[in-house]
C-alpha positions, 0 to 999 in steps of 0.5 A: 500499500501507499498513503498520502500523509498530511502533517498539520502543524503550528495551527494558529487557531486550532478550534477554527482549523479542527471545525474546517478540517472536520466538516469540510475537508474530511468529507470531501476526501472520504469520496476520492476515488481509490481510497482504502483506508484512513487514519488520524492521529492528534498529537498529544505531546512528545518525549521531550514535551511539547510537539510542533505537529497537531494532526496526522491524517494518513490516506491509504491507497493500493499503490502509487498510481491510485494515489496519484490518480486520486489526487488528480481526480476532480474530488482531489484537486478540489480537496487540495484547493480546500487543504491550502485554504484551510491549512496553507503553509501549516500543512506538509503533504508526504507519499509514504509506502505503507508496511504493516506487520502482523499484530504481536501478543502483548508482552509477558513482561 
């Protein structure tokens, strides 16, 4: 699998961003062609304390061509413009190959 990872950081107005992201952006990207899975992580800190990242949003696709086709689709284009409107310079987009391991039993220690 391949995924598009959106890393949101240094958000000035978090309540306004969260509202626009959840009510406008998320429903749109959920309709992207070829989308297989969505994962979201709200960052709550780091080992050193404060983190400059607010949110991780991952869109999973079967392969890189499927991801690129989704981004080039009409819905993908609208989503990209909306993303720039609500997050602008506060989002970084990354392509990542997604490797997943078999779940392991809990440690006995």
